[in-house]
BAFI-3210 file (N, C-alpha, C; in Angstrom, 3 decimals, decimal comma, padded with zeros to 6 digits):
// residues 235
n [1|2|3|4|5|6|7|8|9|10|11|12|13|14|15|16|17|18|19|20|21|22|23|24|25|26|27|28|29|30|31|32|33|34|35|36|37|38|39|40|41|42|43|44|45|46|47|48|49|50|51|52|53|54|55|56|57|58|59|60|61|62|63|64|65|66|67|68|69|70|71|72|73|74|75|76|77|78|79|80|81|82|83|84|85|86|87|88|89|90|91|92|93|94|95|96|97|98|99|100|101|102|103|104|105|106|107|108|109|110|111|112|113|114|115|116|117|118|119|120|121|122|123|124|125|126|127|128|129|130|131|132|133|134|135|136|137|138|139|140|141|142|143|144|145|146|147|148|149|150|151|152|153|154|155|156|157|158|159|160|161|162|163|164|165|166|167|168|169|170|171|172|173|174|175|176|177|178|179|180|181|182|183|184|185|186|187|188|189|190|191|192|193|194|195|196|197|198|199|200|201|202|203|204|205|206|207|208|209|210|211|212|213|214|215|216|217|218|219|220|221|222|223|224|225|226|227|228|229|230|231|232|233|234|235]
n.u [003,519|004,495|006,985|008,080|011,400|014,261|017,144|020,629|021,936|020,012|017,923|014,612|012,909|010,766|010,472|010,127|008,586|009,332|007,897|008,864|011,595|012,167|013,508|012,939|012,440|011,062|008,514|006,112|005,877|005,586|003,135|001,514|001,773|000,612|-002,029|-002,929|-002,876|-004,794|-007,068|-007,156|-007,602|-009,944|-010,081|-010,507|-013,427|-015,115|-016,815|-016,540|-016,242|-013,776|-011,760|-008,757|-007,461|-008,357|-007,197|-004,521|-004,353|-004,906|-002,730|-000,543|001,108|002,255|000,567|001,559|002,902|000,654|-001,147|000,229|000,281|-002,450|-002,982|-001,617|-003,036|-005,476|-004,885|-004,589|-007,129|-008,166|-009,161|-011,311|-010,893|-012,429|-012,353|-013,958|-015,317|-014,044|-012,209|-013,088|-013,519|-013,194|-015,711|-015,855|-016,487|-017,885|-018,076|-016,205|-013,883|-013,591|-013,058|-010,633|-009,076|-009,058|-007,214|-005,016|-004,274|-003,002|-001,017|000,456|001,431|003,202|004,969|006,128|007,428|009,346|010,744|011,790|013,586|015,266|016,088|018,554|021,434|021,481|018,833|017,526|018,338|017,033|014,408|014,199|014,548|012,231|010,325|010,829|009,975|007,240|006,632|006,649|004,612|001,819|-000,770|-002,044|-001,967|-003,318|-002,548|000,227|000,562|-000,417|001,685|003,674|002,600|002,674|005,441|006,153|004,931|006,289|008,985|008,848|008,158|010,382|012,405|011,727|012,685|011,535|010,387|007,879|006,109|005,627|003,944|001,737|001,053|000,701|-001,916|-003,606|-002,790|-003,067|-005,842|-007,029|-005,940|-007,060|-009,827|-009,760|-008,877|-011,024|-013,093|-012,581|-013,554|-012,776|-010,205|-007,667|-007,256|-007,454|-005,397|-003,166|-003,307|-002,982|-000,411|001,087|000,633|001,781|004,381|005,144|005,350|007,482|009,622|009,904|010,696|013,104|014,623|014,858|013,017|010,972|008,635|007,490|007,107|005,196|003,071|002,554|001,753|-000,613|-002,124|-002,436|-003,990|-006,239|-007,174|-007,816|-009,860|-011,774|-012,223|-013,481|-015,889|-016,955|-017,447|-019,522|-021,504|-021,897|-023,246]
n.v [-007,458|-007,438|-006,340|-005,617|-005,977|-005,316|-006,882|-005,965|-007,842|-008,612|-010,268|-010,786|-010,513|-011,231|-009,298|-008,974|-006,106|-003,722|-001,098|000,480|000,422|001,914|004,848|008,075|010,122|008,892|008,381|009,480|008,297|005,672|005,851|006,482|004,130|002,198|003,180|003,359|000,666|-000,333|000,927|-000,071|-002,812|-002,712|-002,580|-000,161|000,730|001,789|004,886|005,176|007,264|008,776|009,756|011,726|010,998|008,388|007,139|007,520|005,811|003,371|003,095|003,374|005,523|008,983|012,254|014,112|012,555|010,997|012,955|014,084|011,872|011,567|013,896|013,331|011,046|012,241|013,879|011,887|010,992|009,069|009,563|011,978|015,021|016,468|019,098|019,814|017,525|015,014|012,321|011,103|008,089|007,617|006,492|003,737|003,320|001,925|003,628|005,654|004,085|003,299|005,768|006,350|004,289|005,021|007,114|005,881|003,930|005,248|006,734|004,779|003,255|005,088|005,333|002,731|002,498|004,539|003,566|001,154|002,203|003,870|002,721|001,954|-000,249|-001,404|-000,987|-002,563|-005,076|-005,272|-005,107|-007,430|-009,337|-008,934|-009,629|-012,358|-013,190|-012,651|-014,512|-016,830|-016,608|-017,865|-017,092|-017,161|-015,285|-012,375|-009,943|-009,977|-009,924|-007,397|-005,833|-006,604|-005,555|-002,775|-002,438|-003,096|-000,995|001,184|000,666|000,780|003,469|004,726|003,799|005,061|007,608|010,188|012,568|013,683|011,777|010,157|011,706|011,835|009,133|007,794|008,237|007,101|004,426|003,616|003,983|002,306|-000,112|-000,431|-000,670|-003,051|-005,051|-004,893|-006,037|-008,626|-011,820|-014,393|-014,944|-016,419|-017,235|-014,750|-013,248|-014,736|-014,391|-011,613|-011,401|-012,647|-010,869|-008,464|-009,382|-009,833|-007,214|-006,251|-007,920|-007,192|-004,531|-004,925|-006,096|-004,006|-003,581|-001,599|-001,736|-004,246|-003,853|-001,841|-003,211|-005,189|-003,626|-002,525|-004,855|-005,506|-003,317|-003,659|-006,022|-005,051|-003,272|-005,022|-006,567|-004,666|-004,204|-006,766|-006,790|-004,968|-006,417|-008,461|-007,355]
n.w [016,002|012,541|010,306|007,037|005,933|003,906|003,429|002,994|001,478|-000,227|000,497|001,414|004,417|007,246|010,077|013,551|014,798|017,055|018,530|020,595|020,336|018,126|016,483|017,921|016,101|014,130|014,878|013,924|011,422|012,261|013,612|011,466|009,880|011,583|011,953|009,306|008,597|010,402|009,398|006,778|007,216|008,543|011,310|012,330|011,498|008,430|008,625|011,337|014,216|015,935|018,739|019,171|021,505|021,876|019,672|020,241|022,407|021,130|019,401|021,044|020,986|021,126|021,288|019,346|017,189|016,430|015,646|013,473|011,790|011,304|009,867|007,526|006,666|006,238|004,053|002,207|001,929|003,597|006,120|007,748|009,349|012,022|013,930|016,194|016,754|016,210|014,692|011,623|010,009|006,683|004,390|002,000|-001,526|-004,520|-006,709|-006,036|-005,954|-008,649|-009,810|-008,578|-009,688|-012,374|-012,416|-011,207|-013,061|-015,270|-013,925|-012,577|-014,672|-015,830|-013,649|-013,417|-015,848|-015,640|-013,443|-014,472|-016,234|-014,697|-012,284|-009,832|-009,558|-007,008|-006,218|-008,111|-007,293|-004,812|-005,694|-007,254|-005,240|-003,725|-005,621|-005,752|-003,227|-003,485|-005,455|-004,019|-002,284|-000,572|-000,240|002,222|004,273|004,725|006,010|006,010|003,267|002,779|003,786|001,984|-000,390|000,167|000,367|-002,242|-003,708|-002,613|-003,335|-006,154|-006,608|-005,432|-007,130|-009,452|-009,220|-008,972|-007,070|-006,938|-007,715|-005,514|-003,908|-005,581|-006,031|-003,565|-002,239|-004,210|-004,415|-001,745|-001,213|-003,156|-002,410|000,137|-000,490|-001,947|-000,104|001,654|000,267|-000,466|-001,511|-001,973|-000,490|-000,523|-003,231|-004,550|-003,352|-004,161|-006,941|-007,155|-006,109|-008,124|-010,267|-009,347|-008,994|-011,666|-012,613|-011,039|-011,838|-014,527|-014,233|-012,891|-014,935|-016,611|-018,632|-020,154|-021,737|-021,091|-018,386|-018,445|-019,728|-017,813|-015,666|-016,673|-016,907|-014,218|-013,352|-014,953|-013,814|-011,213|-011,834|-012,965|-010,688|-009,066|-010,467|-010,247|-007,548|-007,444|-008,803|-007,013|-004,941]
ca.u [003,380|005,631|007,241|008,993|012,628|015,031|018,545|021,546|022,295|018,927|016,953|013,504|012,507|009,824|011,132|009,239|008,805|009,075|007,786|009,642|012,991|012,322|013,952|011,876|012,163|010,254|007,255|004,976|005,758|005,042|001,714|000,850|001,726|-000,346|-003,387|-003,281|-003,156|-006,071|-008,131|-007,189|-008,170|-011,228|-010,084|-011,202|-014,359|-015,627|-017,894|-016,214|-015,849|-012,854|-011,015|-007,302|-007,065|-008,612|-006,207|-003,267|-004,441|-004,854|-001,404|000,510|001,992|001,857|-000,336|002,173|002,981|-000,687|-001,733|000,907|-000,192|-003,823|-002,924|-001,208|-004,153|-006,509|-004,471|-004,773|-008,573|-008,520|-009,940|-011,686|-010,649|-013,416|-011,760|-014,879|-016,011|-013,118|-011,664|-014,071|-012,925|-013,958|-016,275|-015,438|-017,600|-017,474|-017,898|-014,925|-012,809|-013,416|-012,397|-009,237|-008,393|-008,839|-005,951|-003,922|-003,877|-002,019|000,096|001,289|002,147|004,343|005,917|006,892|008,332|010,471|011,523|012,548|014,660|016,130|016,475|019,969|021,746|021,050|017,367|017,106|018,555|015,943|013,176|014,201|014,345|010,822|009,602|010,984|009,082|005,879|006,449|006,495|003,504|000,790|-002,103|-002,667|-001,825|-003,634|-001,811|001,589|000,496|-000,544|003,030|004,359|002,081|003,220|006,853|006,197|004,616|007,374|010,170|008,626|008,245|011,780|013,212|011,383|013,507|010,769|009,789|006,484|005,309|005,221|002,797|000,602|000,709|000,364|-003,363|-004,225|-002,490|-003,633|-007,292|-007,403|-005,548|-008,065|-011,059|-009,532|-008,875|-012,338|-014,092|-012,137|-014,533|-012,006|-008,903|-006,480|-007,089|-007,227|-004,066|-002,186|-003,335|-002,380|001,033|001,650|000,566|002,800|005,685|005,452|005,802|008,806|010,632|010,127|011,504|014,451|015,314|014,937|012,138|009,888|007,414|006,892|006,654|003,949|002,046|002,229|001,005|-001,967|-002,830|-002,819|-005,092|-007,417|-007,663|-008,436|-011,125|-012,695|-012,552|-014,437|-017,181|-017,473|-017,975|-020,828|-022,446|-022,151|-024,037]
ca.v [-007,024|-007,724|-005,356|-006,144|-005,253|-005,926|-006,868|-005,498|-008,940|-008,804|-011,247|-010,162|-011,294|-010,587|-009,076|-008,383|-004,661|-003,229|000,353|001,142|000,476|002,757|006,200|009,030|010,906|008,109|008,051|009,849|007,238|004,505|006,094|006,370|002,723|001,480|003,641|002,975|-000,766|-000,512|001,348|-001,005|-004,093|-002,405|-002,502|001,113|000,543|002,982|005,551|005,344|008,579|008,485|010,889|011,599|010,265|006,962|006,664|007,433|004,586|002,213|002,976|003,432|006,630|010,261|013,136|014,725|011,640|010,607|014,103|014,177|010,746|011,856|014,907|012,615|010,202|013,136|014,253|010,715|010,743|007,928|010,077|013,385|015,558|017,456|019,534|019,865|016,252|013,896|011,838|010,276|007,169|007,799|005,268|003,354|003,105|001,445|004,796|006,273|003,185|003,378|007,047|006,167|003,416|005,789|007,838|004,959|003,220|006,018|007,125|003,618|002,885|005,997|005,016|001,509|002,783|005,307|002,677|000,229|002,962|004,634|002,013|001,671|-001,675|-001,820|-001,041|-003,729|-006,245|-005,321|-005,380|-008,851|-010,089|-008,833|-010,445|-013,759|-013,423|-012,700|-015,760|-017,923|-016,301|-018,889|-016,510|-017,506|-014,249|-011,074|-008,830|-010,011|-009,467|-005,942|-005,286|-006,826|-004,578|-001,456|-002,448|-003,049|000,362|002,077|000,407|001,277|004,937|005,088|003,498|006,010|008,804|011,421|012,728|014,082|010,570|009,667|012,507|011,493|007,715|007,267|008,100|006,209|003,044|003,344|003,860|001,112|-001,261|-000,538|-001,196|-004,438|-005,915|-004,873|-006,724|-009,957|-012,882|-015,639|-014,346|-017,182|-017,159|-013,361|-012,864|-015,398|-013,734|-010,288|-011,597|-012,917|-009,653|-007,530|-009,972|-009,590|-005,822|-006,111|-008,581|-006,364|-003,383|-005,425|-006,354|-002,773|-003,695|-000,642|-002,185|-005,323|-003,261|-001,156|-004,227|-005,832|-002,649|-002,441|-006,086|-005,364|-002,368|-004,322|-006,935|-004,271|-002,750|-006,163|-006,911|-003,670|-004,482|-007,998|-006,380|-004,356|-007,493|-009,305|-006,637]
ca.w [014,621|011,691|009,278|006,042|005,668|002,837|003,846|001,967|000,590|-001,174|000,974|002,109|005,561|008,155|011,359|014,546|014,916|018,394|018,424|021,639|019,945|016,945|016,793|018,219|014,906|013,202|015,530|013,065|010,419|012,959|013,840|010,168|009,487|012,427|011,678|007,934|008,624|011,087|008,491|005,654|007,632|009,173|012,765|012,459|010,386|007,739|009,347|012,760|014,692|017,025|019,291|019,166|022,707|021,635|018,713|020,983|023,197|020,232|018,796|022,048|020,624|021,688|020,555|018,168|016,046|015,985|014,923|012,174|010,981|010,888|008,816|006,308|006,264|005,711|002,693|001,359|001,885|004,443|007,251|007,756|010,689|012,452|015,198|017,337|016,925|016,237|013,424|010,931|009,039|005,452|003,815|000,650|-002,443|-005,833|-007,567|-005,696|-006,353|-010,109|-010,091|-008,162|-010,650|-013,605|-012,262|-010,886|-014,273|-016,042|-013,073|-012,277|-015,894|-015,901|-012,574|-013,680|-016,970|-015,104|-012,576|-015,322|-016,887|-013,800|-011,049|-009,644|-009,390|-005,665|-006,228|-008,895|-006,445|-003,838|-006,435|-007,606|-004,000|-003,374|-006,608|-005,360|-002,096|-004,010|-006,208|-003,061|-001,369|-000,737|-000,119|003,500|005,295|004,132|006,603|005,469|001,885|002,836|003,925|000,707|-001,349|000,482|000,002|-003,705|-004,145|-002,190|-004,149|-007,511|-006,592|-005,175|-008,309|-010,520|-008,983|-009,164|-005,749|-007,044|-007,881|-004,200|-003,496|-006,442|-006,012|-002,232|-001,992|-005,193|-004,043|-000,432|-001,293|-003,913|-001,571|001,194|-001,082|-002,359|001,076|002,285|-000,544|-000,862|-001,296|-002,003|-000,194|-000,912|-004,678|-004,956|-002,900|-005,023|-008,257|-007,007|-005,930|-009,449|-011,082|-008,854|-009,285|-013,082|-012,726|-010,430|-012,669|-015,723|-013,805|-012,598|-016,198|-017,385|-019,799|-019,951|-022,398|-020,301|-017,130|-018,764|-019,979|-016,542|-014,879|-017,218|-016,536|-012,814|-013,216|-015,524|-012,775|-010,146|-012,347|-013,036|-009,304|-008,586|-011,088|-009,642|-006,243|-007,719|-009,169|-005,843|-003,921]
c.u [004,653|005,768|008,262|010,275|013,424|016,507|019,442|021,932|021,142|017,889|015,869|013,054|011,445|010,483|010,138|009,625|008,393|009,066|008,684|011,106|013,232|012,776|012,771|011,475|011,230|008,874|006,047|004,765|005,173|003,539|000,934|000,699|000,653|-001,776|-003,839|-003,628|-004,499|-007,245|-008,277|-007,877|-009,390|-011,258|-010,664|-012,183|-014,747|-016,818|-017,637|-015,845|-015,051|-012,158|-009,521|-006,834|-007,252|-007,581|-004,819|-003,223|-004,275|-003,455|-000,284|001,502|001,396|001,018|000,292|002,314|001,615|-001,321|-001,089|000,452|-001,600|-003,862|-002,551|-002,351|-005,300|-006,169|-004,702|-006,221|-008,997|-009,401|-010,337|-011,534|-011,659|-013,010|-012,705|-015,530|-015,059|-012,644|-012,648|-013,356|-013,784|-014,508|-015,646|-016,682|-017,047|-017,224|-016,549|-013,759|-012,553|-012,744|-010,916|-008,469|-008,175|-007,493|-004,787|-003,400|-002,775|-000,804|001,031|002,065|003,371|005,400|006,751|007,836|009,569|011,363|012,367|013,747|015,702|016,636|017,978|020,183|021,253|019,527|016,862|017,305|017,429|014,612|013,092|013,958|012,877|009,965|009,676|010,081|007,640|005,615|006,219|005,305|002,345|-000,624|-002,783|-002,686|-002,080|-002,809|-000,359|001,580|000,310|000,810|003,836|003,903|002,663|004,691|007,025|005,973|005,738|008,611|010,021|008,777|009,681|012,621|012,907|012,168|012,795|009,959|008,320|005,561|004,805|003,976|001,557|000,120|000,206|-001,146|-004,046|-004,010|-003,113|-005,135|-007,712|-007,048|-006,598|-009,366|-010,901|-009,585|-010,270|-013,352|-013,619|-013,211|-013,864|-010,546|-007,707|-006,212|-006,755|-005,834|-002,992|-002,139|-002,673|-000,865|001,703|001,700|001,621|004,211|006,101|005,968|007,230|009,896|010,930|010,972|012,940|015,260|015,381|014,053|010,912|008,575|006,717|006,387|005,318|002,814|001,599|001,412|-000,429|-002,775|-003,299|-004,025|-006,367|-008,040|-008,395|-009,777|-012,165|-013,154|-013,617|-015,824|-017,790|-018,084|-019,361|-021,879|-022,835|-023,047|-025,531]
c.v [-007,333|-006,639|-005,920|-005,322|-006,029|-005,778|-006,446|-006,610|-009,312|-009,810|-010,516|-011,077|-010,535|-010,488|-008,469|-006,933|-004,223|-001,705|001,069|001,286|001,401|004,155|007,135|009,793|010,193|007,782|008,396|008,805|005,971|004,659|005,964|004,907|001,964|001,884|003,256|001,497|-001,040|-000,134|000,353|-002,298|-003,925|-002,656|-001,160|001,153|001,860|003,571|005,742|006,796|008,383|009,753|010,657|010,774|008,764|006,379|006,599|006,149|003,355|002,006|002,893|004,549|007,950|011,120|013,678|013,752|011,203|011,738|014,255|013,061|011,006|012,909|014,258|011,745|011,042|013,578|013,109|010,230|009,494|008,365|011,521|013,873|016,666|017,935|019,502|018,522|015,061|013,545|010,835|009,406|007,189|006,475|004,951|003,214|002,626|002,626|005,467|005,402|003,258|004,684|006,977|005,364|004,097|006,508|006,884|004,284|003,971|006,385|005,953|003,156|003,781|005,620|003,789|001,694|003,538|004,413|001,712|000,931|003,477|003,871|001,764|000,165|-002,181|-001,913|-002,246|-005,020|-006,390|-005,653|-006,857|-009,714|-010,081|-009,642|-011,925|-014,099|-013,531|-014,009|-016,949|-017,716|-017,251|-018,365|-016,721|-016,368|-012,870|-009,924|-008,812|-009,523|-007,957|-005,267|-005,458|-005,825|-003,189|-001,369|-002,389|-001,639|001,331|001,907|000,949|002,791|005,392|004,906|004,431|007,309|010,081|011,624|013,129|012,871|010,039|010,394|012,098|010,070|007,228|007,168|007,142|004,753|002,689|003,131|002,604|-000,152|-001,496|-001,146|-002,683|-005,387|-005,998|-005,734|-008,087|-010,987|-014,258|-015,270|-015,125|-017,061|-015,739|-012,879|-013,478|-014,730|-012,359|-010,387|-011,838|-011,647|-008,635|-008,067|-009,754|-008,163|-005,683|-006,755|-007,779|-005,140|-003,813|-005,628|-005,126|-002,760|-002,800|-001,121|-003,274|-004,810|-002,558|-002,155|-004,900|-004,901|-002,537|-003,693|-006,019|-004,446|-002,862|-005,268|-006,159|-003,694|-003,855|-006,574|-005,951|-003,903|-005,779|-007,700|-005,769|-005,425|-008,335|-008,638|-006,902]
c.w [013,847|010,643|008,323|006,030|004,651|003,183|002,695|001,013|-000,340|-000,747|001,743|003,230|006,344|009,516|012,324|014,775|016,311|018,335|019,426|021,246|018,760|017,356|017,011|016,960|013,946|013,766|014,664|011,984|011,040|013,162|012,537|009,766|010,277|012,068|010,268|007,864|009,308|010,186|007,348|006,020|008,537|010,670|013,196|011,287|009,709|008,500|010,822|013,045|015,965|017,495|019,133|020,353|022,515|020,678|019,348|021,803|022,309|019,661|019,820|021,794|021,097|020,751|019,269|016,999|015,531|015,181|013,549|011,240|010,468|009,786|007,475|005,781|005,713|004,295|001,717|001,331|002,657|005,615|006,962|009,190|010,962|013,842|016,394|017,631|017,037|014,839|012,831|009,904|007,783|004,937|002,467|-000,219|-003,772|-006,767|-007,315|-006,141|-007,859|-010,505|-009,723|-009,207|-011,997|-013,556|-012,038|-012,145|-015,019|-015,207|-012,809|-013,509|-016,079|-014,871|-012,906|-014,865|-016,478|-014,242|-013,405|-015,952|-015,895|-012,580|-011,003|-009,512|-008,047|-005,593|-007,007|-008,093|-005,428|-004,512|-006,800|-006,373|-003,594|-004,350|-006,255|-004,178|-002,579|-004,754|-005,285|-002,118|-001,630|-000,529|001,210|004,524|004,690|004,707|006,127|004,025|001,817|002,959|002,635|-000,347|-001,102|000,115|-001,513|-004,210|-003,803|-003,062|-005,566|-007,558|-006,345|-006,435|-009,471|-010,400|-009,413|-007,895|-005,811|-007,232|-006,546|-003,721|-004,284|-006,246|-004,655|-001,990|-002,954|-004,806|-002,699|-000,477|-002,047|-003,136|-000,478|000,650|-001,389|-001,163|001,702|001,542|-001,056|-000,532|-001,262|-001,752|-000,721|-002,412|-005,124|-004,549|-003,787|-006,401|-008,194|-006,824|-007,281|-010,299|-010,647|-009,126|-010,729|-013,296|-012,209|-011,280|-013,933|-015,388|-013,576|-013,862|-017,093|-018,621|-019,594|-020,556|-021,587|-018,957|-017,334|-018,969|-018,681|-015,645|-015,368|-016,898|-015,082|-012,672|-013,888|-014,502|-011,676|-010,582|-012,443|-011,638|-008,772|-009,177|-010,553|-008,273|-006,402|-008,019|-007,953|-004,808|-004,088]
res [m|y|r|l|y|i|a|r|r|g|i|v|q|a|q|r|w|n|e|e|e|a|p|v|a|n|k|a|d|q|a|y|d|v|l|e|r|m|i|t|f|q|e|l|p|p|g|s|l|l|s|e|a|r|l|m|e|r|t|g|l|g|r|t|p|v|r|e|a|l|q|r|l|a|r|e|r|m|v|e|i|h|p|s|q|g|v|f|v|a|p|t|s|i|e|a|q|l|k|v|l|e|l|r|r|s|m|e|e|l|a|v|r|l|a|a|h|r|a|t|t|e|q|r|e|r|i|l|a|l|a|e|v|l|s|q|f|d|g|d|d|p|r|r|f|g|e|l|l|k|s|t|h|t|l|i|v|e|a|a|h|n|e|y|l|s|v|a|m|a|p|l|q|g|l|s|r|r|f|w|f|a|h|l|r|n|p|k|a|e|l|a|e|a|a|d|l|h|g|d|i|l|r|a|i|c|h|g|d|q|a|k|a|s|e|a|s|l|r|l|n|d|y|l|t|d|f|t|y|r|t|l|r|d|q]
***
């Protein structure tokens, strides 16, 4: 597996991630990352009913980190926990996605405005580095793009310097990201377009331009809404 990291000199690279070398204190985050990725890319399909033991086997992690990760995923509406039965992977729907996007549109616009205003110099350097990676993305690797998207969302929320935004934005971005990947019909073109839209947001934040960051965020959410309606038409 690969995980994105951003070096202090501002260069974004892909580095092989060895779970065994990660600190014990970070095991719950590791379990969350693995399970969220499995759900997003339908290795754990919607409607699946799984046991904790099976998920421990799939992740290679212990009961406590897996249980903590599942609690987080339940809060984000990715799974439902049924103590007497197991863990149910929540289904996706167009109706739910449109409701998610209603909230994401306004919340994300606020987040990017705050980030453009409040980002530190070091954060702006990392944001610009990530924008450069997105500008070079060729659309050939959906899983790598999934990591880029998560890094984009994380950086924006960090740069906004409002800890409550993370709680509000994580489920909105995670659920909409999951729906989008599940319904790609022309992956290369869609991935390239999404990379451009996210790159525009990051560059506006880097330059401290709140108005352009807001406009770019709205364009992204317009695209996501149009994508959802296209999915409805294709059914």
